[in-house]
C-alpha positions as CSV (number, residue, x, y, z in Angstrom):
1,M,-0.1,-0.1,-0.2
2,A,1.2,3.6,-0.9
3,N,1.6,6.1,1.4
4,S,-1.1,6.4,3.6
5,K,-1.5,10.0,4.4
6,H,-4.3,11.9,2.7
7,A,-4.4,8.3,0.7
8,H,-8.2,8.7,0.2
9,L,-7.8,12.7,-0.8
10,R,-4.8,12.1,-3.6
11,Y,-6.6,8.9,-5.0
12,N,-9.7,11.2,-5.6
13,I,-7.8,13.2,-7.5
14,L,-6.0,10.8,-9.7
15,D,-9.4,9.6,-10.5
16,Y,-10.5,13.1,-11.6
17,C,-7.5,13.5,-13.5
18,F,-7.8,10.3,-15.1
19,R,-11.4,10.5,-16.1
20,N,-10.8,13.9,-17.8
21,K,-7.5,14.1,-19.8
22,S,-4.3,12.5,-20.4
23,Y,-1.6,13.8,-18.2
24,G,1.9,13.3,-18.5
25,F,4.0,12.1,-15.3
26,E,5.4,15.3,-14.5
27,E,2.2,17.1,-15.0
28,L,0.2,14.8,-12.9
29,L,2.8,14.9,-10.0
30,R,2.0,18.5,-10.0
31,T,-1.3,18.7,-10.3
32,L,-1.7,16.4,-7.4
33,N,0.7,18.5,-5.0
34,E,-1.2,21.6,-6.0
35,G,-4.8,19.6,-4.5
36,I,-2.7,18.3,-1.9
37,S,-1.5,21.9,-0.7
38,E,-5.1,23.4,-1.0
39,L,-5.9,21.0,2.1
40,Y,-2.6,20.2,3.5
41,P,-0.5,23.5,3.1
42,G,3.4,23.2,2.9
43,E,3.0,19.5,2.1
44,E,3.7,17.1,-1.1
45,I,4.3,13.9,-2.2
46,S,7.7,12.6,-4.1
47,E,7.7,10.6,-7.5
48,R,8.0,7.2,-5.6
49,T,4.7,7.7,-3.8
50,L,2.7,8.9,-6.9
51,R,4.1,5.7,-8.8
52,E,2.6,3.3,-5.9
53,D,-0.7,5.3,-6.2
54,I,-0.7,4.3,-10.0
55,K,0.4,0.7,-8.7
56,V,-2.7,0.6,-6.8
57,F,-4.8,2.0,-9.3
58,R,-3.5,-1.1,-11.6
59,D,-3.5,-3.7,-8.9
60,K,-6.6,-6.1,-9.7
61,V,-6.7,-7.6,-6.2
62,N,-5.8,-5.1,-3.7
63,G,-6.3,-1.7,-5.8
64,F,-8.9,-0.6,-7.9
65,D,-8.6,-2.4,-11.1
66,A,-8.6,0.9,-13.2
67,P,-8.1,0.7,-16.7
68,L,-5.0,2.4,-16.9
69,P,-3.0,1.1,-19.7
70,E,0.7,0.7,-19.4
71,G,3.5,1.5,-21.5
72,Q,2.6,4.6,-22.6
73,R,3.6,8.1,-21.6
74,T,0.3,9.6,-20.4
75,Y,-2.0,8.5,-18.0
76,T,-5.7,8.2,-18.7
77,Y,-8.7,5.6,-18.5
78,S,-9.3,3.7,-21.6
79,D,-12.6,3.7,-20.4
80,A,-14.1,7.0,-20.0
81,N,-16.9,5.8,-17.9
82,F,-14.7,4.2,-15.2
83,T,-14.6,5.9,-11.6
84,I,-13.4,4.4,-8.3
85,S,-16.2,5.4,-7.0
86,Q,-17.9,2.4,-7.9
87,R,-15.3,0.0,-6.7
88,P,-15.6,-1.7,-3.6
89,L,-13.8,0.1,-0.1
90,Q,-10.4,-0.6,0.1
91,K,-9.3,-2.3,3.5
92,Y,-8.1,1.2,4.7
93,E,-11.0,3.2,3.3
94,Q,-13.2,0.7,5.5
95,Y,-11.2,1.3,8.4
96,L,-11.8,5.0,8.0
97,V,-15.2,4.6,7.9
98,E,-15.4,2.4,10.7
99,A,-13.3,4.9,12.9
100,A,-15.5,7.7,11.9
101,Q,-18.7,5.9,13.2
102,Q,-16.9,5.4,16.6
103,L,-15.5,9.2,16.8
104,L,-19.4,10.0,16.1
105,S,-20.7,8.0,18.9
106,R,-18.9,10.4,21.3
107,F,-21.6,12.8,20.3
108,E,-24.6,10.7,19.7
109,N,-26.5,12.9,22.0
110,H,-25.5,15.9,20.1
111,P,-28.8,16.8,17.2
112,K,-25.4,18.2,15.1
113,Y,-24.2,14.7,14.4
114,N,-27.5,12.7,13.6
115,K,-27.6,13.0,10.2
116,L,-24.0,12.6,9.4
117,A,-24.2,9.3,11.9
118,E,-27.2,8.3,9.4
119,A,-25.4,9.1,6.5
120,L,-22.3,6.7,7.8
121,I,-24.8,3.6,8.9
122,K,-26.6,4.3,5.1
123,F,-23.0,4.2,3.3
124,Q,-21.9,0.9,5.2
125,D,-25.3,-1.1,4.7
126,E,-24.4,-0.2,1.0
127,E,-21.2,-1.6,1.0
128,E,-22.4,-4.5,2.8
129,Q,-24.8,-5.4,0.2
130,E,-21.7,-6.0,-2.3
131,N,-20.9,-8.8,-0.2
132,D,-24.3,-10.4,0.1
133,A,-25.0,-9.4,3.4
134,K,-28.7,-9.4,4.6
135,R,-30.0,-5.9,3.8
136,I,-31.2,-4.1,7.4
137,L,-31.7,-0.7,6.1
138,F,-34.7,0.3,3.8
139,Y,-34.8,3.7,2.9
140,D,-36.4,6.5,0.5
141,H,-33.6,7.5,-2.5
142,N,-33.8,8.5,-6.0
143,E,-32.3,5.4,-7.6
144,E,-32.2,6.8,-11.1
145,Y,-30.9,10.5,-10.0
146,K,-27.7,10.8,-12.0
147,G,-26.7,14.6,-10.8
148,I,-25.3,13.7,-7.7
149,K,-21.8,13.6,-9.3
150,F,-22.1,17.5,-9.9
151,L,-22.6,18.0,-6.1
152,K,-19.2,18.0,-4.9
153,P,-17.7,20.0,-7.8
154,L,-20.3,22.5,-7.3
155,Y,-20.1,22.5,-3.5
156,L,-16.1,23.3,-4.2
157,A,-17.0,26.0,-6.8
158,I,-18.7,28.2,-4.1
159,K,-16.4,27.5,-1.5
160,K,-13.6,28.8,-3.7
161,K,-15.7,31.4,-5.1
162,Q,-15.4,30.5,-8.7
163,V,-17.4,31.6,-11.8
164,L,-18.9,28.9,-13.9
165,Q,-19.5,28.7,-17.7
166,I,-23.3,26.3,-17.2
167,N,-24.1,24.3,-20.3
168,Y,-28.0,23.6,-19.8
169,K,-30.4,21.9,-21.6
170,G,-34.2,22.1,-20.6
171,F,-36.6,19.1,-20.9
172,K,-38.5,21.2,-23.2
173,D,-35.6,23.1,-25.1
174,E,-34.5,22.1,-28.7
175,S,-30.7,23.3,-27.8
176,T,-28.3,23.7,-25.2
177,S,-27.9,26.8,-23.7
178,V,-24.6,28.3,-22.1
179,L,-24.6,31.0,-19.7
180,E,-22.1,32.7,-16.9
181,F,-22.9,31.5,-13.7
182,H,-21.9,32.9,-10.2
183,P,-22.6,29.7,-7.6
184,H,-23.8,30.8,-4.0
185,I,-26.0,28.0,-2.3
186,L,-26.7,24.3,-2.6
187,K,-30.2,23.4,-1.9
188,Q,-32.1,19.7,-1.8
189,Y,-35.7,19.4,-1.9
190,N,-37.7,16.3,-2.8
191,R,-34.8,13.8,-2.9
192,R,-33.0,16.2,-5.5
193,W,-30.2,18.9,-5.6
194,F,-30.3,22.6,-7.2
195,V,-27.8,25.2,-7.0
196,F,-28.8,28.8,-6.5
197,G,-26.6,31.8,-7.9
198,L,-26.3,34.7,-9.9
199,N,-27.6,34.0,-13.7
200,K,-24.8,36.7,-15.0
201,T,-26.1,36.0,-18.7
202,R,-29.6,36.9,-17.9
203,D,-28.7,39.4,-15.0
204,I,-30.9,37.5,-12.3
205,E,-29.7,36.9,-9.0
206,E,-32.0,34.1,-7.7
207,W,-31.6,31.7,-10.6
208,S,-31.8,28.2,-10.3
209,I,-30.4,25.0,-11.6
210,P,-31.3,21.2,-11.2
211,L,-28.8,19.2,-10.7
212,D,-29.8,16.0,-12.8
213,E,-29.6,15.2,-16.8
214,R,-30.5,19.3,-17.6
215,L,-27.2,20.0,-16.2
216,I,-25.1,18.8,-19.1
217,D,-21.5,20.2,-17.9
218,F,-19.9,22.9,-16.5
219,E,-16.1,24.2,-16.7
220,I,-14.7,27.1,-14.2
221,L,-13.9,30.5,-16.1
222,E,-10.7,31.5,-14.6
223,D,-10.3,35.1,-15.6
224,E,-14.4,36.3,-14.4
225,N,-14.6,37.5,-11.2
226,Y,-16.9,36.1,-8.5
227,V,-19.8,38.2,-7.5
228,E,-20.9,37.6,-4.0
229,S,-24.5,37.1,-3.1
230,N,-26.3,39.6,-0.6
231,I,-29.5,37.4,-0.7
232,D,-30.8,35.9,3.0
233,W,-30.8,32.4,1.7
234,E,-32.4,31.2,5.1
235,A,-35.2,34.0,5.1
236,F,-35.7,32.9,1.2
237,F,-36.4,29.7,1.8
238,R,-38.8,30.0,4.9
239,T,-41.0,31.8,3.0
240,M,-41.8,29.4,0.3
241,V,-42.2,25.5,-0.1
242,G,-39.6,24.0,-2.8
243,V,-37.2,25.8,-4.6
244,V,-39.4,27.8,-7.4
245,R,-40.0,31.0,-6.4
246,P,-42.2,33.2,-9.5
247,G,-40.9,36.9,-9.6
248,E,-44.3,38.2,-9.2
249,A,-44.8,36.2,-6.2
250,Q,-45.7,37.7,-2.6
251,V,-45.8,36.6,0.9
252,E,-49.5,35.5,1.8
253,K,-51.3,33.8,4.7
254,V,-52.5,30.2,4.0
255,V,-54.9,28.8,6.7
256,L,-55.8,24.9,6.5
257,R,-58.3,22.3,8.1
258,F,-57.5,18.7,8.0
259,H,-59.8,16.2,8.2
260,N,-59.6,12.6,9.6
261,G,-57.0,13.5,12.0
262,R,-54.5,14.5,9.4
263,E,-53.5,17.6,11.2
264,N,-51.3,15.2,13.5
265,Y,-49.5,14.1,10.5
266,F,-48.7,17.4,9.5
267,K,-48.0,18.6,12.9
268,T,-44.7,15.7,13.2
269,K,-43.6,16.2,9.3
270,P,-44.2,19.8,8.1
271,F,-44.0,21.2,4.5
272,Q,-43.6,24.7,5.9
273,P,-41.8,24.3,9.5
274,D,-43.0,28.0,10.5
275,F,-46.3,26.7,10.9
276,E,-48.5,27.9,14.0
277,E,-51.6,26.5,15.7
278,F,-54.8,28.2,16.7
279,F,-56.0,28.3,19.9
280,E,-59.8,28.2,19.8
281,E,-61.0,24.6,20.7
282,E,-62.9,24.2,17.8
283,K,-60.0,25.2,15.4
284,Q,-57.8,22.3,16.4
285,D,-57.9,21.1,13.3
286,Q,-56.2,23.8,11.5
287,V,-53.1,25.3,11.1
288,W,-51.6,28.5,9.1
289,F,-48.5,29.8,7.9
290,E,-46.9,32.7,5.8
291,T,-45.5,31.7,2.2
292,I,-45.5,32.4,-1.4
293,I,-48.0,30.4,-3.7
294,N,-46.3,28.3,-6.1
295,K,-46.7,24.8,-7.7
296,E,-45.0,22.8,-5.1
297,L,-46.9,24.2,-2.3
298,V,-49.9,23.4,-4.3
299,Q,-48.5,19.7,-4.6
300,Q,-47.7,19.2,-1.0
301,L,-51.4,19.9,-0.4
302,L,-52.7,17.8,-3.0
303,S,-50.6,15.1,-1.5
304,Y,-53.1,14.9,1.4
305,G,-55.9,14.2,-0.9
306,Q,-59.6,14.6,0.9
307,D,-57.8,15.1,4.1
308,L,-57.0,18.6,3.5
309,E,-59.1,21.8,3.1
310,V,-57.8,25.0,2.0
311,L,-59.5,28.0,3.8
312,E,-57.5,30.7,2.8
313,P,-56.4,32.7,0.4
314,E,-59.2,33.1,-2.0
315,Q,-56.2,32.6,-5.0
316,L,-55.3,29.4,-3.5
317,K,-58.5,27.8,-3.2
318,E,-59.5,28.4,-6.7
319,Q,-55.8,26.9,-8.1
320,M,-56.9,23.6,-5.9
321,R,-60.5,23.9,-7.1
322,E,-59.1,24.0,-11.0
323,Q,-56.6,21.0,-9.9
324,S,-59.9,19.4,-8.4
325,N,-61.7,20.0,-11.3
326,T,-59.3,18.5,-13.9
327,M,-58.7,15.4,-12.1
328,Q,-62.7,14.8,-11.9
329,Q,-62.4,14.6,-15.7
330,F,-60.0,12.2,-15.8
331,Y,-61.9,10.0,-13.8
332,S,-65.7,10.6,-15.3
333,S,-67.5,7.5,-17.1
C-alpha cells in the first residue's frame, strides 16, 4: 500500500485526472501536489509515492483494477465511464469509515451529528450489500438520480468562489443554453439537489439549476471575477415550499383545515416549518403559515387528498378547485 497519509485525497484527485484528460507524469505530480497543498499547506508527495499510487489503481486484487494502460507516456482511463467511486472500499477506507463511526459515537446525544451518523450507517449498509450481506436498511432514495456527481464539484466551486460556464438543456429545449453562473448555495428538495446563484448572462440573482440530466456540464472561467450574494438565503427559503419562486410572488397567509385526524401527521412532518396552531378549541384541526403560492405548495397540498381543505387565501382555493375539476374529468365515465 502506498503512503497512507491523505491517500483518500490523492486517489480522488488522480481519479478525476484520469477521467478528464491525458496527463504526463510530471504534470500529474504537479497537479496532485497542488490539490494536496490546498488542504495540507506546505505538504507534497514524491515521485515514488505517485508511482505507488498508480500501482494501487492498476492492482486487480488489492487495488481499484482501473483501466489504466501501461507502457504509455501519458495516463488516462481507456474506459471513460470508469471511476473508483464505483469500486468496493479498500481495507484502509473501510477502517476510516469504522473509525469515523466510533468517533461520532462520542457525540451521539448531540443533534448536530445525527444526520452524519445516519449517512455513515447508510453507506456501510450499501457496502455490505456487495458482500451479499442481509439488508437491514430500507430507505427512500432516488435510484435514477444521476446529478449527484455534480454536488461535490459545485460545493467546491462555491467554497473557492469560482465563476462557471454552464451548459444547460431543459426538458423542452431544442438546443443547449450556455450561461455565465456565479454559484452561491446548494439546496436539496424532494430527493433532488439544486444550485442557486447569479445568472450573469440573464442578470438574475436568484437563478436555480437542478442537478440532473438537464445540467449537461460546466467548466471554470478562470479570468472572471466572482460576484458575492447579498441575499439572505435562510429567509428566502423559509417563506416558500420547494425551490421555485415566481418573480411576482408575494408572501401570503395560508390557512388549512385537516380532516380525519391528518393534522397530527402534518404537525410531525410539516412541509412549511414555520406553521402556527390556533388556540381556539374549534380550530384544533387547523394550522396557518405565511408563504408564497407556487406549484410545489399546491403539490404538497394535493398529497393530502380529501383530508385537507384550504380556507385562505382565495387565490389558492381557486387553484385547488381547478386541480380538482381537472382530475374529476380524468375519472368521469
